[in-house]
C-alpha positions in Angstrom: 6.4 -14.5 13.3 5.3 -18.1 13.5 4.1 -18.4 9.9 0.4 -18.6 10.8 -1.9 -17.3 8.1 -5.1 -15.5 8.9 -7.8 -14.0 6.6 -8.6 -10.3 7.1 -11.1 -7.9 5.5 -8.5 -5.1 5.8 -5.1 -4.4 7.1 -3.6 -1.0 7.8 0.1 -0.9 8.5 1.3 2.1 10.5 4.9 1.1 10.5 6.8 4.4 11.2 9.9 5.7 9.3 10.8 2.4 7.8 8.0 0.3 6.5 9.3 -3.2 7.1 6.7 -4.4 4.7 9.2 -6.9 3.3 8.9 -8.8 6.6 5.1 -8.8 6.5 4.2 -9.5 2.9 5.7 -12.3 0.8 7.2 -10.8 -2.4 6.9 -7.2 -1.2 10.2 -6.3 -2.8 8.3 -6.5 -6.2 5.9 -3.8 -4.9 8.7 -1.2 -4.2 11.2 0.5 -6.5 15.0 0.6 -5.8 14.5 3.6 -3.5 11.8 1.9 -1.5 8.9 3.8 -3.0 5.6 2.0 -3.9 5.3 1.3 -7.6 2.1 2.0 -9.6 0.9 4.7 -7.1 0.6 2.2 -4.3 -2.1 0.1 -6.1 -0.6 -3.4 -6.1 -1.6 -6.3 -8.2 -2.7 -8.1 -5.0 -6.4 -7.7 -4.3 -6.9 -5.6 -1.2 -3.3 -4.6 -0.7 -2.5 -0.9 -1.1 0.6 1.1 -0.1 0.3 4.8 0.9 3.0 7.1 2.3 6.0 5.6 0.5 7.4 8.9 -1.0 8.6 12.1 0.4 7.9 14.8 -2.3 9.0 18.4 -2.1 5.4 19.4 -1.9 5.0 17.8 1.5 4.4 14.3 2.9 0.9 14.9 4.2 -0.2 16.3 0.9 1.2 13.2 -0.9 -0.5 10.8 1.6 -3.9 12.6 1.0 -3.5 12.3 -2.8 -2.4 8.7 -2.6 -5.3 7.9 -0.2 -7.8 9.4 -2.7 -6.3 7.3 -5.6 -6.6 4.1 -3.5 -10.1 4.9 -2.4 -11.2 5.5 -6.0 -9.6 2.3 -7.1 -11.4 0.4 -4.3 -14.7 2.0 -5.3 -14.2 0.9 -8.9 -13.2 -2.6 -7.9 -16.4 -2.8 -5.7 -18.5 -1.6 -8.7 -17.1 -4.4 -10.9 -18.0 -7.0 -8.3 -21.6 -5.8 -8.0 
């Protein structure tokens, strides 16, 4: 990376088995616990940054991603309502 900064409306990271988010987001280590899972259900204090798929529960990965995506979508809906 050359350090260039660009403004985006949305960013979706599909990074595979290891997220590598630490290389992409300054201070990302504060967004993950000691086991590399997203803290606060993946809703970060950074506006517009959400982490989904950072846990492997016994109930199944795809089920967890669906639940996390619903939480994030609801949070975004509420944030949009506050700005209206």
